[in-house]
C-alpha positions in Angstrom: -124.8 60.9 118.4 -123.1 62.3 115.3 -124.3 65.8 114.2 -125.2 66.2 110.6 -124.3 69.8 109.9 -122.3 72.0 112.2 -121.9 75.8 111.5 -118.9 77.4 113.2 -119.9 80.9 114.0 -123.1 82.5 115.3 -122.6 85.9 113.5 -124.7 87.2 110.7 -123.2 84.8 108.1 -123.6 81.7 110.4 -127.2 82.4 111.3 -128.1 83.0 107.6 -126.5 79.8 106.7 -128.4 78.0 109.5 -131.7 79.6 108.4 -131.4 78.5 104.8 -130.3 75.0 105.7 -133.0 74.5 108.3 -135.6 75.8 105.9 -134.5 73.0 103.6 -135.0 70.4 106.3 -131.4 69.9 107.2 -130.3 69.2 110.8 -128.1 72.2 111.8 -126.1 72.9 115.0 -124.5 76.4 115.3 -121.5 76.8 117.6 -120.3 80.1 118.9 -118.3 81.2 122.0 -120.5 84.3 122.7 -124.0 83.8 121.4 -126.0 84.8 118.4 -124.7 88.0 116.8 -123.0 89.2 120.0 -119.6 90.1 118.6 -118.8 91.8 115.3 -122.3 91.4 113.9 -123.7 93.4 116.7 -121.8 96.6 116.1 -121.8 97.3 112.4 -123.5 100.3 110.7 -126.7 98.5 109.9 -126.4 98.9 106.2 -127.7 96.6 103.4 -125.2 98.3 101.2 -126.1 96.7 97.8 -124.6 99.6 96.0 -121.2 99.2 97.7 -119.6 97.2 94.9 -116.2 98.9 94.7 -113.3 96.8 96.0 -111.4 98.4 98.9 -108.4 98.8 96.6 -110.6 101.0 94.3 -108.9 102.9 91.6 -107.6 106.2 92.9 -107.8 105.2 96.5 -104.3 103.8 96.7 -102.9 107.3 96.0 -104.5 108.4 99.3 -103.2 105.5 101.4 -99.7 106.9 102.0 -101.1 110.1 103.4 -103.7 108.2 105.5 -101.0 106.0 107.0 -99.2 109.1 108.3 -102.2 109.9 110.4 -102.6 107.2 113.2 -106.3 108.2 113.6 -107.0 108.5 109.8 -109.4 106.4 107.7 -106.7 103.7 106.9 -104.2 102.8 109.6 -101.7 100.1 110.4 -100.4 100.2 114.1 -96.6 100.4 114.5 -95.1 97.0 114.8 -97.8 95.3 112.7 -96.7 96.4 109.2 -94.1 93.7 108.9 -96.6 91.0 109.8 -99.2 92.2 107.4 -96.7 92.8 104.5 -97.8 89.7 102.5 -101.5 90.8 102.7 -100.6 94.3 101.6 -98.7 92.9 98.6 -101.8 91.0 97.6 -103.9 94.1 98.2 -101.7 96.1 95.8 -102.0 93.4 93.2 -105.8 93.5 93.6 -105.7 97.1 92.5 -104.3 96.3 89.1 -107.0 96.9 86.3 -107.4 93.2 85.4 -107.9 92.1 89.0 -109.9 95.1 90.0 -112.3 94.8 87.2 -112.8 91.1 87.8 -113.5 91.7 91.5 -115.9 94.5 90.7 -117.9 92.3 88.4 -118.0 89.5 91.0 -119.0 91.9 93.8 -121.8 93.3 91.7 -123.1 89.8 91.0 -123.1 88.9 94.7 -124.8 92.2 95.5 -127.5 91.6 92.9 -128.2 88.2 94.6 -128.0 89.9 98.0 -130.6 92.5 97.1 -133.1 89.7 96.2 -132.2 87.3 99.0 -132.6 89.6 102.0 -136.2 90.7 101.3 -137.1 87.1 100.4 -135.7 85.8 103.7 -137.2 88.6 105.8 -140.7 87.9 104.3 -140.4 84.2 105.2 -139.2 85.2 108.7 -142.0 87.7 109.2 -139.5 90.4 109.8 -139.9 93.0 107.0 -140.5 95.6 109.8 -136.7 95.5 110.3 -136.0 96.8 106.8 -135.7 100.5 106.1 -135.8 101.9 102.6 -134.4 105.3 103.3 -131.5 105.3 100.9 -128.1 106.7 101.7 -126.4 110.1 101.2 -122.7 110.3 100.5 -121.3 113.7 101.4 -118.3 115.7 100.2 -116.5 118.2 102.4 -115.0 119.9 99.3 -115.1 120.0 95.5 -111.9 117.9 95.2 -113.5 115.1 97.2 -116.6 115.2 94.9 -114.5 115.0 91.8 -112.4 112.2 93.2 -115.6 110.2 93.7 -116.8 110.4 90.1 -114.9 107.4 88.7 -116.4 105.2 91.4 -119.9 106.4 90.6 -119.3 105.7 86.9 -118.3 102.2 87.8 -121.5 101.8 89.8 -123.5 103.2 86.9 -122.1 100.5 84.7 -123.2 97.9 87.2 -126.8 99.2 87.0 -126.8 101.1 90.3 -129.1 104.1 90.5 -128.0 107.4 92.1 -128.2 111.1 91.7 -125.8 113.9 92.6 -127.5 116.6 94.6 -126.7 120.1 95.9 -128.4 123.2 97.2 -132.0 122.9 98.3 -132.2 119.3 97.2 -129.3 118.4 99.4 -130.8 120.3 102.3 -134.1 118.6 101.9 -132.5 115.1 102.0 -130.6 116.0 105.2 -131.0 119.3 107.1 -128.4 120.5 109.5 -125.2 119.9 107.4 -122.2 122.1 107.8 -122.3 125.1 105.4 -119.2 124.0 103.6 -120.8 120.7 102.5 -122.1 121.7 99.1 -122.5 118.4 97.3 -123.8 114.9 97.9 -124.8 111.7 96.1 -128.1 110.1 96.9 -128.5 106.3 96.5 -132.2 105.2 96.8 -131.4 101.5 96.6 -129.3 101.5 99.8 -131.2 100.0 102.7 -130.6 100.0 106.4 -131.9 97.8 109.2 -133.4 98.9 112.5 -130.5 97.3 114.4 -127.9 94.8 113.2 -127.9 92.6 116.3 -131.6 92.5 116.5 -132.0 91.5 112.8 -129.5 88.7 113.3 -131.5 87.4 116.3 -134.7 87.6 114.2 -133.1 85.4 111.5 -131.9 83.0 114.2 -135.4 82.8 115.6 -136.6 81.8 112.1 -133.8 79.2 111.9 -134.7 77.9 115.3 -138.3 77.6 114.4 -137.2 75.3 111.6 -135.2 73.1 114.0 -131.7 74.7 114.1 -130.0 74.4 117.5 -127.3 76.5 119.2 -124.4 75.2 121.4 -122.2 77.7 123.2 -118.5 76.9 123.4 -115.0 77.9 122.5 -113.3 75.5 120.0 -109.7 74.7 120.5 -109.1 72.2 117.7 -110.9 70.7 114.7 -110.0 68.1 112.1 -110.9 64.9 110.3 -112.1 61.8 112.1 -113.1 58.4 110.9 -116.8 59.1 110.9 -116.6 62.8 110.0 -115.1 65.9 111.5 -114.1 66.1 115.2 -114.6 69.4 117.1 -112.9 69.8 120.5 -113.9 72.5 123.0 -111.8 74.3 125.5 -113.5 72.5 128.4 -112.6 69.1 127.0 -115.9 68.3 125.3 -115.9 67.0 121.8 -118.4 66.1 119.0 -118.4 64.6 115.6 -120.2 66.0 112.6 -120.6 64.8 109.0 -120.6 68.2 107.3 -119.1 71.5 108.4 -119.5 75.2 107.5 -116.7 77.5 108.6 -118.3 80.9 109.1 -116.4 82.1 112.1 -115.5 85.6 110.7 -112.1 86.9 111.6 -111.3 83.6 113.5 -111.9 81.4 110.5 -108.4 81.2 109.1 -107.0 78.7 111.6 -110.0 76.4 111.0 -109.7 76.5 107.2 -106.0 75.7 107.5 -106.9 72.4 109.2 -108.4 71.3 105.9 -105.6 72.5 103.7 -106.9 76.0 102.8 -104.4 78.8 103.3 -106.6 81.9 103.1 -104.9 85.3 103.6 -107.5 86.5 106.0 -106.8 89.8 107.9 -108.7 91.8 110.4 -110.2 95.2 109.7 -110.7 96.5 113.2 -113.8 98.7 113.1 -114.7 101.3 115.7 -117.9 103.2 116.5 -119.7 105.3 119.0 -123.5 104.9 119.5 -125.1 108.1 120.7 -128.6 108.5 122.1 -131.5 108.8 119.6 -131.8 112.5 120.1 -128.1 113.2 119.2 -129.0 114.4 115.7 -132.0 114.2 113.4 -130.4 111.8 110.9 -132.8 111.0 108.1 -130.8 108.3 106.3 -127.4 106.8 106.4 -124.8 109.5 105.9 -121.5 108.5 104.3 -118.3 110.5 104.5 -116.2 108.3 102.2 -113.1 110.4 102.0 -113.0 110.4 105.8 -113.8 106.7 106.2 -116.9 106.8 108.4 -120.7 106.6 108.4 -123.4 108.1 110.5 -126.4 105.6 110.9 -129.8 106.2 112.4 -130.6 102.9 114.2 -133.6 102.0 116.4 -131.1 101.9 119.3 -129.3 105.2 118.7 -127.2 107.2 116.3 -124.1 105.2 115.3 -120.9 107.0 114.2 -118.4 104.4 112.9 -116.1 103.0 110.3 -112.5 103.4 109.2 -110.0 100.7 108.5 -107.4 99.6 111.0 -105.4 96.5 110.0 -104.3 95.4 113.4 -105.0 91.7 113.9 -106.9 90.0 116.8 -104.6 90.5 119.7 -103.8 94.2 120.0 -105.8 96.2 122.5 -108.5 98.6 121.1 -107.4 102.1 120.3 -110.6 104.0 121.1 -109.0 107.3 120.2 -110.0 106.3 116.6 -113.7 106.3 117.7 -113.2 109.7 119.3 -111.5 111.0 116.2 -114.5 110.0 114.0 -116.8 111.6 116.5 -114.8 114.9 116.3 -115.2 114.9 112.5 -118.9 114.0 112.7 -119.5 117.0 115.0 -117.6 119.3 112.6 -119.7 118.1 109.6 -123.0 117.9 111.6 -122.7 121.0 113.8 -125.7 120.2 115.9 -124.5 116.8 116.8 -124.7 116.1 120.6 -121.9 113.7 121.6 -122.8 113.1 125.2 -123.8 109.7 126.5 -122.1 107.7 123.7 -121.1 104.0 124.0 -117.8 103.1 122.3 -117.2 99.7 120.5 -114.6 97.8 118.5 -115.1 94.7 116.3 -113.2 92.6 113.9 -114.1 92.6 110.2 -112.7 89.6 108.4 -111.1 90.9 105.3 -109.4 89.5 102.2 -107.1 91.5 99.9 -109.3 91.4 96.9 -112.4 92.5 98.9 -114.3 89.3 98.0 -115.3 86.6 100.6 -114.4 82.9 100.2 -117.5 80.8 99.6 -116.9 77.3 98.5 -115.7 73.8 99.3 -112.5 73.0 101.2 -109.5 71.8 99.3 -109.3 68.4 101.0 -112.9 67.7 102.1 -116.0 68.4 100.0 -118.1 68.1 103.1 -116.4 71.3 104.5 -117.6 74.6 103.2 -115.9 77.9 103.8 -118.0 81.1 104.1 -116.1 84.0 105.5 -114.1 87.1 104.7 -116.9 89.5 103.8 -115.1 92.5 105.3 -117.5 95.3 106.2 -120.2 93.7 104.0 -121.1 90.7 106.1 -124.6 92.0 107.0 -125.2 93.0 103.3 -124.2 89.7 101.9 -125.4 87.4 104.7 -128.6 86.2 103.1 -127.0 85.6 99.7 -124.2 83.6 101.3 -126.7 81.5 103.2 -128.5 80.8 99.9 -125.2 79.8 98.2 -124.1 77.5 101.0 -127.5 75.8 101.0 -127.1 75.1 97.2 -123.6 73.6 97.9 -124.9 71.4 100.8 -127.8 70.1 98.7 -125.5 69.6 95.6 -127.6 72.0 93.6 -126.3 74.5 91.0 -125.3 77.7 92.9 -127.3 80.9 92.0 -124.1 82.5 90.6 -120.6 81.7 89.4 -118.5 80.9 92.5 -115.2 80.9 90.7 -114.2 84.4 91.9 -115.1 83.4 95.5 -113.1 80.1 95.5 -111.1 79.4 98.7 -108.4 78.2 96.4 -108.0 81.4 94.3 -105.0 82.5 96.4 
């Protein structure tokens, strides 16, 4: 039997793609080595960060990068020995910071976020899972006046994108989040920033919805993939193989090698993200707390208080450096003096990142029946439902809901 559509990857992008295609009556098979949302999609901060439109190479940020790189446990790190390998990606990253490229990426990201903000509630309503959505907003916090002033250009850019926020201090700040360190005098509240009860659980809810519409799951590790006479041949590590007519590559950080098989050389790198999930009583967090200048977030999930973030460009093969998770916990305890750090569970995952901070969503260079959907960085959960909607439009040969030119796999 030849499969109709195979989706490579059972993370949050893959299950959203499967759900949208299955709803449209398409026969979909999802393949993943681990399970549904068991890897990177299980350990993120749980944010539907529709206001997070600034590219990673945001204006002003690059001035901080040299100092950050001197701190191996800082917000932006490249392990020794990996810098030479990542040099071409870093050159593209620097190019992406130029005004012309940056402004274009900002506009594209804002358009995708607008679609995301509509697509997620629509999908959750259809899936009967609106209980997973929390409308608490977020609070970005500044540990000194210089950090607050440095953030203002970014907020101006968000304002131009129609994003609502308010700068707060004093009693208003205390009311939004009691228990902050006395030296934290300012914050920025974003009401349109949503969180989910738990990122792994919401992914599994979406998958249950896809499954109810006929989507199927096949566990297995893929060793090779390529064109065949009747479609695309997928070969597994245990010797099994199958043929499919149409293919979606949504394997996150592992997608580059599969895309290359169809002629697309995508400069995909890996942001290794770390976190520690503490017990629910670790601190009374009222909403997601963002410490942007320090590169981490504190999230109140149904399964615990998660302290995580930072950027470590270190690839897929290096062992985890959990000292980074501990360093974030040290900072969190300094900024939230009442935080109890006992009983935490450490984690590391691979965020698939492109130098211009935009994912690739579009058809392969050599085969229009192969669609690429990966590279969302730390925004995979946020942009999952929109990506699923876009891929469905491509599969059904319908007009996509936004201009896909900025997301083209061939833009590099």
